[in-house]
Biopython code that builds the backbone (N, CA, C, O; Angstrom):
import numpy as np
from Bio.PDB.StructureBuilder import StructureBuilder

atoms = [
    (1, "MET", "N", (-4.678, 22.410, 11.500)),
    (1, "MET", "CA", (-4.238, 21.906, 10.206)),
    (1, "MET", "C", (-3.760, 20.463, 10.355)),
    (1, "MET", "O", (-2.927, 20.161, 11.210)),
    (2, "SER", "N", (-4.286, 19.595, 9.531)),
    (2, "SER", "CA", (-3.950, 18.170, 9.588)),
    (2, "SER", "C", (-2.578, 17.905, 8.971)),
    (2, "SER", "O", (-2.243, 18.440, 7.914)),
    (3, "LYS", "N", (-1.809, 17.086, 9.636)),
    (3, "LYS", "CA", (-0.504, 16.696, 9.084)),
    (3, "LYS", "C", (-0.703, 15.648, 8.006)),
    (3, "LYS", "O", (-1.679, 14.898, 8.026)),
    (4, "LYS", "N", (0.225, 15.600, 7.069)),
    (4, "LYS", "CA", (0.130, 14.678, 5.936)),
    (4, "LYS", "C", (1.281, 13.677, 5.955)),
    (4, "LYS", "O", (2.363, 13.953, 6.474)),
    (5, "VAL", "N", (1.018, 12.514, 5.380)),
    (5, "VAL", "CA", (2.052, 11.501, 5.181)),
    (5, "VAL", "C", (2.041, 11.119, 3.699)),
    (5, "VAL", "O", (1.024, 11.242, 3.016)),
    (6, "GLN", "N", (3.176, 10.663, 3.232)),
    (6, "GLN", "CA", (3.311, 10.318, 1.818)),
    (6, "GLN", "C", (3.833, 8.895, 1.681)),
    (6, "GLN", "O", (4.746, 8.481, 2.395)),
    (7, "PHE", "N", (3.238, 8.154, 0.750)),
    (7, "PHE", "CA", (3.661, 6.782, 0.475)),
    (7, "PHE", "C", (4.024, 6.634, -0.994)),
    (7, "PHE", "O", (3.401, 7.242, -1.865)),
    (8, "LYS", "N", (5.028, 5.828, -1.255)),
    (8, "LYS", "CA", (5.336, 5.388, -2.621)),
    (8, "LYS", "C", (4.834, 3.949, -2.685)),
    (8, "LYS", "O", (5.386, 3.060, -2.036)),
    (9, "ILE", "N", (3.789, 3.731, -3.469)),
    (9, "ILE", "CA", (3.152, 2.414, -3.541)),
    (9, "ILE", "C", (3.495, 1.783, -4.884)),
    (9, "ILE", "O", (3.183, 2.337, -5.938)),
    (10, "THR", "N", (4.142, 0.615, -4.837)),
    (10, "THR", "CA", (4.601, -0.086, -6.034)),
    (10, "THR", "C", (3.720, -1.307, -6.288)),
    (10, "THR", "O", (3.407, -2.057, -5.363)),
    (11, "LEU", "N", (3.328, -1.499, -7.524)),
    (11, "LEU", "CA", (2.552, -2.677, -7.921)),
    (11, "LEU", "C", (3.524, -3.775, -8.329)),
    (11, "LEU", "O", (4.118, -3.711, -9.405)),
    (12, "THR", "N", (3.687, -4.770, -7.488)),
    (12, "THR", "CA", (4.703, -5.796, -7.726)),
    (12, "THR", "C", (4.278, -6.847, -8.753)),
    (12, "THR", "O", (5.121, -7.575, -9.277)),
    (13, "SER", "N", (2.984, -6.930, -9.044)),
    (13, "SER", "CA", (2.534, -7.949, -9.992)),
    (13, "SER", "C", (2.809, -7.556, -11.446)),
    (13, "SER", "O", (2.691, -8.389, -12.345)),
    (14, "ASP", "N", (3.169, -6.314, -11.677)),
    (14, "ASP", "CA", (3.498, -5.841, -13.023)),
    (14, "ASP", "C", (5.010, -5.897, -13.201)),
    (14, "ASP", "O", (5.759, -5.423, -12.348)),
    (15, "ARG", "N", (5.446, -6.470, -14.294)),
    (15, "ARG", "CA", (6.876, -6.628, -14.573)),
    (15, "ARG", "C", (7.631, -5.294, -14.546)),
    (15, "ARG", "O", (8.804, -5.248, -14.174)),
    (16, "LYS", "N", (6.964, -4.229, -14.937)),
    (16, "LYS", "CA", (7.599, -2.910, -14.978)),
    (16, "LYS", "C", (7.649, -2.238, -13.604)),
    (16, "LYS", "O", (8.298, -1.204, -13.442)),
    (17, "GLN", "N", (6.970, -2.819, -12.621)),
    (17, "GLN", "CA", (6.923, -2.307, -11.248)),
    (17, "GLN", "C", (6.527, -0.818, -11.198)),
    (17, "GLN", "O", (7.264, 0.005, -10.657)),
    (18, "PRO", "N", (5.357, -0.484, -11.767)),
    (18, "PRO", "CA", (4.926, 0.915, -11.721)),
    (18, "PRO", "C", (4.631, 1.324, -10.275)),
    (18, "PRO", "O", (4.351, 0.481, -9.424)),
    (19, "TYR", "N", (4.700, 2.616, -10.019)),
    (19, "TYR", "CA", (4.398, 3.090, -8.672)),
    (19, "TYR", "C", (3.592, 4.375, -8.736)),
    (19, "TYR", "O", (3.565, 5.060, -9.758)),
    (20, "ARG", "N", (2.936, 4.688, -7.629)),
    (20, "ARG", "CA", (2.196, 5.931, -7.461)),
    (20, "ARG", "C", (2.633, 6.534, -6.129)),
    (20, "ARG", "O", (2.849, 5.813, -5.155)),
    (21, "VAL", "N", (2.758, 7.831, -6.092)),
    (21, "VAL", "CA", (3.046, 8.535, -4.848)),
    (21, "VAL", "C", (1.727, 9.123, -4.366)),
    (21, "VAL", "O", (1.072, 9.875, -5.088)),
    (22, "VAL", "N", (1.343, 8.774, -3.140)),
    (22, "VAL", "CA", (0.069, 9.186, -2.579)),
    (22, "VAL", "C", (0.334, 9.971, -1.306)),
    (22, "VAL", "O", (1.073, 9.509, -0.436)),
    (23, "THR", "N", (-0.259, 11.149, -1.187)),
    (23, "THR", "CA", (-0.151, 11.967, 0.014)),
    (23, "THR", "C", (-1.537, 12.101, 0.622)),
    (23, "THR", "O", (-2.483, 12.518, -0.046)),
    (24, "VAL", "N", (-1.648, 11.740, 1.908)),
    (24, "VAL", "CA", (-2.941, 11.765, 2.596)),
    (24, "VAL", "C", (-2.757, 12.315, 4.000)),
    (24, "VAL", "O", (-1.634, 12.419, 4.496)),
    (25, "GLY", "N", (-3.866, 12.666, 4.636)),
    (25, "GLY", "CA", (-3.828, 13.075, 6.031)),
    (25, "GLY", "C", (-3.449, 11.887, 6.896)),
    (25, "GLY", "O", (-3.808, 10.751, 6.583)),
    (26, "GLU", "N", (-2.722, 12.139, 7.987)),
    (26, "GLU", "CA", (-2.255, 11.032, 8.817)),
    (26, "GLU", "C", (-3.391, 10.275, 9.499)),
    (26, "GLU", "O", (-3.190, 9.136, 9.921)),
    (27, "GLU", "N", (-4.566, 10.865, 9.618)),
    (27, "GLU", "CA", (-5.711, 10.184, 10.230)),
    (27, "GLU", "C", (-6.540, 9.387, 9.223)),
    (27, "GLU", "O", (-7.504, 8.725, 9.607)),
    (28, "ALA", "N", (-6.181, 9.442, 7.955)),
    (28, "ALA", "CA", (-6.921, 8.703, 6.923)),
    (28, "ALA", "C", (-6.784, 7.203, 7.156)),
    (28, "ALA", "O", (-5.708, 6.728, 7.519)),
    (29, "PRO", "N", (-7.870, 6.449, 6.951)),
    (29, "PRO", "CA", (-7.759, 4.995, 7.075)),
    (29, "PRO", "C", (-6.842, 4.439, 5.975)),
    (29, "PRO", "O", (-6.949, 4.830, 4.813)),
    (30, "PHE", "N", (-5.955, 3.536, 6.351)),
    (30, "PHE", "CA", (-5.027, 2.977, 5.367)),
    (30, "PHE", "C", (-5.766, 2.161, 4.313)),
    (30, "PHE", "O", (-5.287, 2.038, 3.186)),
    (31, "THR", "N", (-6.918, 1.605, 4.658)),
    (31, "THR", "CA", (-7.713, 0.875, 3.664)),
    (31, "THR", "C", (-8.113, 1.802, 2.518)),
    (31, "THR", "O", (-8.157, 1.375, 1.364)),
    (32, "ALA", "N", (-8.406, 3.069, 2.826)),
    (32, "ALA", "CA", (-8.766, 4.033, 1.782)),
    (32, "ALA", "C", (-7.564, 4.328, 0.888)),
    (32, "ALA", "O", (-7.712, 4.497, -0.322)),
    (33, "VAL", "N", (-6.382, 4.391, 1.482)),
    (33, "VAL", "CA", (-5.156, 4.615, 0.714)),
    (33, "VAL", "C", (-4.951, 3.455, -0.267)),
    (33, "VAL", "O", (-4.638, 3.669, -1.438)),
    (34, "LEU", "N", (-5.131, 2.233, 0.223)),
    (34, "LEU", "CA", (-4.954, 1.052, -0.634)),
    (34, "LEU", "C", (-5.999, 1.008, -1.738)),
    (34, "LEU", "O", (-5.686, 0.672, -2.881)),
    (35, "ARG", "N", (-7.250, 1.348, -1.397)),
    (35, "ARG", "CA", (-8.307, 1.367, -2.411)),
    (35, "ARG", "C", (-7.988, 2.374, -3.516)),
    (35, "ARG", "O", (-8.138, 2.081, -4.702)),
    (36, "PHE", "N", (-7.544, 3.569, -3.108)),
    (36, "PHE", "CA", (-7.204, 4.599, -4.087)),
    (36, "PHE", "C", (-6.053, 4.142, -4.987)),
    (36, "PHE", "O", (-6.114, 4.299, -6.206)),
    (37, "ALA", "N", (-5.014, 3.580, -4.387)),
    (37, "ALA", "CA", (-3.860, 3.114, -5.167)),
    (37, "ALA", "C", (-4.280, 2.016, -6.137)),
    (37, "ALA", "O", (-3.854, 2.009, -7.292)),
    (38, "ALA", "N", (-5.113, 1.089, -5.673)),
    (38, "ALA", "CA", (-5.581, 0.008, -6.546)),
    (38, "ALA", "C", (-6.335, 0.578, -7.743)),
    (38, "ALA", "O", (-6.148, 0.120, -8.871)),
    (39, "GLU", "N", (-7.189, 1.577, -7.501)),
    (39, "GLU", "CA", (-7.914, 2.209, -8.599)),
    (39, "GLU", "C", (-6.945, 2.854, -9.585)),
    (39, "GLU", "O", (-7.146, 2.768, -10.797)),
    (40, "GLN", "N", (-5.903, 3.496, -9.081)),
    (40, "GLN", "CA", (-4.921, 4.140, -9.946)),
    (40, "GLN", "C", (-4.196, 3.133, -10.835)),
    (40, "GLN", "O", (-3.784, 3.464, -11.946)),
    (41, "PHE", "N", (-4.043, 1.908, -10.344)),
    (41, "PHE", "CA", (-3.390, 0.854, -11.125)),
    (41, "PHE", "C", (-4.388, 0.080, -11.986)),
    (41, "PHE", "O", (-3.994, -0.825, -12.722)),
    (42, "GLY", "N", (-5.675, 0.424, -11.904)),
    (42, "GLY", "CA", (-6.689, -0.249, -12.693)),
    (42, "GLY", "C", (-7.119, -1.594, -12.115)),
    (42, "GLY", "O", (-7.633, -2.443, -12.842)),
    (43, "ILE", "N", (-6.915, -1.793, -10.829)),
    (43, "ILE", "CA", (-7.304, -3.032, -10.157)),
    (43, "ILE", "C", (-8.728, -2.874, -9.656)),
    (43, "ILE", "O", (-9.063, -1.878, -9.015)),
    (44, "GLN", "N", (-9.565, -3.862, -9.950)),
    (44, "GLN", "CA", (-10.974, -3.774, -9.600)),
    (44, "GLN", "C", (-11.219, -3.667, -8.097)),
    (44, "GLN", "O", (-12.057, -2.882, -7.654)),
    (45, "SER", "N", (-10.485, -4.456, -7.316)),
    (45, "SER", "CA", (-10.738, -4.486, -5.872)),
    (45, "SER", "C", (-9.431, -4.589, -5.106)),
    (45, "SER", "O", (-8.613, -5.471, -5.367)),
    (46, "ALA", "N", (-9.244, -3.680, -4.158)),
    (46, "ALA", "CA", (-8.053, -3.732, -3.307)),
    (46, "ALA", "C", (-8.116, -4.946, -2.383)),
    (46, "ALA", "O", (-7.102, -5.328, -1.798)),
    (47, "ASP", "N", (-9.300, -5.558, -2.243)),
    (47, "ASP", "CA", (-9.446, -6.734, -1.375)),
    (47, "ASP", "C", (-8.659, -7.930, -1.896)),
    (47, "ASP", "O", (-8.391, -8.868, -1.146)),
    (48, "THR", "N", (-8.290, -7.905, -3.165)),
    (48, "THR", "CA", (-7.531, -9.014, -3.736)),
    (48, "THR", "C", (-6.025, -8.804, -3.611)),
    (48, "THR", "O", (-5.232, -9.628, -4.066)),
    (49, "MET", "N", (-5.643, -7.688, -2.986)),
    (49, "MET", "CA", (-4.228, -7.333, -2.865)),
    (49, "MET", "C", (-3.802, -7.312, -1.397)),
    (49, "MET", "O", (-4.614, -7.065, -0.505)),
    (50, "ALA", "N", (-2.533, -7.570, -1.167)),
    (50, "ALA", "CA", (-1.953, -7.448, 0.172)),
    (50, "ALA", "C", (-0.909, -6.337, 0.128)),
    (50, "ALA", "O", (-0.247, -6.134, -0.889)),
    (51, "ALA", "N", (-0.771, -5.627, 1.235)),
    (51, "ALA", "CA", (0.232, -4.574, 1.345)),
    (51, "ALA", "C", (1.402, -5.111, 2.161)),
    (51, "ALA", "O", (1.214, -5.694, 3.229)),
    (52, "THR", "N", (2.611, -4.907, 1.643)),
    (52, "THR", "CA", (3.809, -5.341, 2.347)),
    (52, "THR", "C", (4.854, -4.225, 2.307)),
    (52, "THR", "O", (4.743, -3.266, 1.543)),
    (53, "THR", "N", (5.868, -4.382, 3.153)),
    (53, "THR", "CA", (7.013, -3.479, 3.097)),
    (53, "THR", "C", (7.968, -4.002, 2.036)),
    (53, "THR", "O", (7.726, -5.058, 1.452)),
    (54, "THR", "N", (9.038, -3.284, 1.783)),
    (54, "THR", "CA", (10.001, -3.727, 0.779)),
    (54, "THR", "C", (10.704, -5.015, 1.192)),
    (54, "THR", "O", (11.201, -5.745, 0.335)),
    (55, "ASP", "N", (10.753, -5.307, 2.498)),
    (55, "ASP", "CA", (11.381, -6.558, 2.941)),
    (55, "ASP", "C", (10.375, -7.692, 3.117)),
    (55, "ASP", "O", (10.730, -8.761, 3.612)),
    (56, "GLY", "N", (9.110, -7.466, 2.712)),
    (56, "GLY", "CA", (8.115, -8.528, 2.724)),
    (56, "GLY", "C", (7.252, -8.621, 3.968)),
    (56, "GLY", "O", (6.435, -9.536, 4.071)),
    (57, "THR", "N", (7.401, -7.714, 4.910)),
    (57, "THR", "CA", (6.575, -7.718, 6.119)),
    (57, "THR", "C", (5.156, -7.294, 5.752)),
    (57, "THR", "O", (4.955, -6.256, 5.121)),
    (58, "GLY", "N", (4.179, -8.099, 6.148)),
    (58, "GLY", "CA", (2.787, -7.776, 5.870)),
    (58, "GLY", "C", (2.307, -6.596, 6.694)),
    (58, "GLY", "O", (2.742, -6.406, 7.829)),
    (59, "ILE", "N", (1.407, -5.801, 6.121)),
    (59, "ILE", "CA", (0.864, -4.625, 6.795)),
    (59, "ILE", "C", (-0.628, -4.823, 6.994)),
    (59, "ILE", "O", (-1.365, -5.059, 6.037)),
    (60, "ASN", "N", (-1.071, -4.725, 8.246)),
    (60, "ASN", "CA", (-2.490, -4.790, 8.551)),
    (60, "ASN", "C", (-3.125, -3.485, 8.093)),
    (60, "ASN", "O", (-2.754, -2.422, 8.592)),
    (61, "PRO", "N", (-4.074, -3.532, 7.154)),
    (61, "PRO", "CA", (-4.632, -2.299, 6.613)),
    (61, "PRO", "C", (-5.618, -1.595, 7.546)),
    (61, "PRO", "O", (-6.003, -0.459, 7.274)),
    (62, "SER", "N", (-6.032, -2.233, 8.628)),
    (62, "SER", "CA", (-7.039, -1.618, 9.503)),
    (62, "SER", "C", (-6.394, -0.726, 10.564)),
    (62, "SER", "O", (-6.583, -0.928, 11.763)),
    (63, "GLN", "N", (-5.633, 0.259, 10.099)),
    (63, "GLN", "CA", (-5.030, 1.267, 10.963)),
    (63, "GLN", "C", (-4.944, 2.568, 10.178)),
    (63, "GLN", "O", (-5.239, 2.597, 8.983)),
    (64, "THR", "N", (-4.546, 3.629, 10.838)),
    (64, "THR", "CA", (-4.477, 4.907, 10.138)),
    (64, "THR", "C", (-3.213, 4.983, 9.281)),
    (64, "THR", "O", (-2.238, 4.269, 9.513)),
    (65, "ALA", "N", (-3.260, 5.855, 8.298)),
    (65, "ALA", "CA", (-2.095, 6.066, 7.432)),
    (65, "ALA", "C", (-0.904, 6.543, 8.261)),
    (65, "ALA", "O", (0.235, 6.165, 7.985)),
    (66, "GLY", "N", (-1.158, 7.366, 9.266)),
    (66, "GLY", "CA", (-0.080, 7.849, 10.130)),
    (66, "GLY", "C", (0.614, 6.726, 10.874)),
    (66, "GLY", "O", (1.840, 6.723, 10.989)),
    (67, "ASN", "N", (-0.162, 5.761, 11.386)),
    (67, "ASN", "CA", (0.428, 4.615, 12.090)),
    (67, "ASN", "C", (1.261, 3.763, 11.142)),
    (67, "ASN", "O", (2.351, 3.321, 11.502)),
    (68, "VAL", "N", (0.759, 3.530, 9.938)),
    (68, "VAL", "CA", (1.504, 2.742, 8.954)),
    (68, "VAL", "C", (2.807, 3.455, 8.613)),
    (68, "VAL", "O", (3.859, 2.821, 8.526)),
    (69, "PHE", "N", (2.743, 4.760, 8.422)),
    (69, "PHE", "CA", (3.934, 5.547, 8.110)),
    (69, "PHE", "C", (4.978, 5.425, 9.224)),
    (69, "PHE", "O", (6.160, 5.217, 8.951)),
    (70, "LEU", "N", (4.542, 5.554, 10.470)),
    (70, "LEU", "CA", (5.475, 5.482, 11.600)),
    (70, "LEU", "C", (6.077, 4.083, 11.760)),
    (70, "LEU", "O", (7.260, 3.948, 12.071)),
    (71, "LYS", "N", (5.268, 3.047, 11.551)),
    (71, "LYS", "CA", (5.735, 1.672, 11.757)),
    (71, "LYS", "C", (6.575, 1.147, 10.595)),
    (71, "LYS", "O", (7.557, 0.436, 10.807)),
    (72, "TYR", "N", (6.185, 1.501, 9.357)),
    (72, "TYR", "CA", (6.772, 0.837, 8.192)),
    (72, "TYR", "C", (7.481, 1.763, 7.207)),
    (72, "TYR", "O", (8.177, 1.277, 6.315)),
    (73, "GLY", "N", (7.330, 3.061, 7.337)),
    (73, "GLY", "CA", (7.985, 3.987, 6.422)),
    (73, "GLY", "C", (7.124, 4.335, 5.220)),
    (73, "GLY", "O", (5.905, 4.167, 5.236)),
    (74, "THR", "N", (7.782, 4.820, 4.187)),
    (74, "THR", "CA", (7.054, 5.363, 3.036)),
    (74, "THR", "C", (6.861, 4.382, 1.885)),
    (74, "THR", "O", (5.950, 4.558, 1.076)),
    (75, "GLU", "N", (7.699, 3.358, 1.796)),
    (75, "GLU", "CA", (7.627, 2.464, 0.630)),
    (75, "GLU", "C", (6.741, 1.255, 0.922)),
    (75, "GLU", "O", (7.019, 0.451, 1.811)),
    (76, "ILE", "N", (5.674, 1.158, 0.147)),
    (76, "ILE", "CA", (4.685, 0.085, 0.308)),
    (76, "ILE", "C", (4.588, -0.659, -1.012)),
    (76, "ILE", "O", (4.661, -0.060, -2.085)),
    (77, "ARG", "N", (4.421, -1.969, -0.921)),
    (77, "ARG", "CA", (4.256, -2.781, -2.132)),
    (77, "ARG", "C", (2.882, -3.420, -2.109)),
    (77, "ARG", "O", (2.440, -3.918, -1.074)),
    (78, "LEU", "N", (2.209, -3.408, -3.242)),
    (78, "LEU", "CA", (0.947, -4.126, -3.413)),
    (78, "LEU", "C", (1.245, -5.411, -4.154)),
    (78, "LEU", "O", (1.904, -5.407, -5.194)),
    (79, "ILE", "N", (0.761, -6.493, -3.618)),
    (79, "ILE", "CA", (1.014, -7.798, -4.218)),
    (79, "ILE", "C", (-0.298, -8.593, -4.213)),
    (79, "ILE", "O", (-1.036, -8.544, -3.229)),
    (80, "PRO", "N", (-0.601, -9.322, -5.291)),
    (80, "PRO", "CA", (-1.822, -10.134, -5.296)),
    (80, "PRO", "C", (-1.791, -11.145, -4.140)),
    (80, "PRO", "O", (-0.759, -11.763, -3.876)),
    (81, "ARG", "N", (-2.917, -11.306, -3.465)),
    (81, "ARG", "CA", (-2.965, -12.199, -2.299)),
    (81, "ARG", "C", (-2.578, -13.639, -2.653)),
    (81, "ARG", "O", (-2.043, -14.351, -1.803)),
    (82, "ASP", "N", (-2.833, -14.074, -3.874)),
    (82, "ASP", "CA", (-2.467, -15.430, -4.232)),
    (82, "ASP", "C", (-0.956, -15.620, -4.372)),
    (82, "ASP", "O", (-0.483, -16.752, -4.476)),
    (83, "LYS", "N", (-0.201, -14.528, -4.375)),
    (83, "LYS", "CA", (1.252, -14.595, -4.471)),
    (83, "LYS", "C", (1.937, -14.429, -3.103)),
    (83, "LYS", "O", (3.144, -14.640, -2.982)),
    (84, "VAL", "N", (1.170, -14.055, -2.088)),
    (84, "VAL", "CA", (1.744, -13.811, -0.756)),
    (84, "VAL", "C", (2.265, -15.113, -0.180)),
    (84, "VAL", "O", (1.564, -16.124, -0.160)),
    (85, "GLY", "N", (3.493, -15.078, 0.284)),
    (85, "GLY", "CA", (4.088, -16.252, 0.917)),
    (85, "GLY", "C", (4.730, -17.222, -0.057)),
    (85, "GLY", "O", (5.347, -18.202, 0.361)),
    (86, "GLY", "N", (4.593, -16.962, -1.350)),
    (86, "GLY", "CA", (5.197, -17.844, -2.355)),
    (86, "GLY", "C", (6.668, -17.576, -2.530)),
    (86, "GLY", "O", (7.151, -16.493, -2.200)),
    (87, "ALA", "N", (7.375, -18.537, -3.039)),
    (87, "ALA", "CA", (8.799, -18.363, -3.315)),
    (87, "ALA", "C", (8.975, -17.414, -4.492)),
    (87, "ALA", "O", (8.209, -17.457, -5.454)),
    (88, "CYS", "N", (9.978, -16.567, -4.411)),
    (88, "CYS", "CA", (10.234, -15.593, -5.490)),
    (88, "CYS", "C", (11.177, -16.163, -6.508)),
    (88, "CYS", "O", (11.509, -15.493, -7.486)),
]
sb = StructureBuilder()
sb.init_structure("model")
sb.init_model(0)
sb.init_chain("A")
sb.init_seg("    ")
for serial, (resi, resn, name, xyz) in enumerate(atoms, 1):
    if name == "N":
        sb.init_residue(resn, " ", resi, " ")
    sb.init_atom(name, np.array(xyz, "f"), 0.0, 1.0, " ", f" {name:<3s}", serial, name[0])
structure = sb.get_structure()
């Protein structure tokens, strides 16, 4: 039986900061998690978004969901790539 991990993914580009809770197998590619979340928010392509932690640390999407969970925890933020590194 495959173990599962759960993420709370927040869309930071929306003023209301909507979020989705996604539960996936720990071996799932994190890129698939991001693609699914982007679709749920109505975003055409997850390639235009960056994943960060709540403190702004960037997350490399080319790892498993289990690795991301262990390294960064459950709260993930999606932010448009053109906003990454900008002053808040």
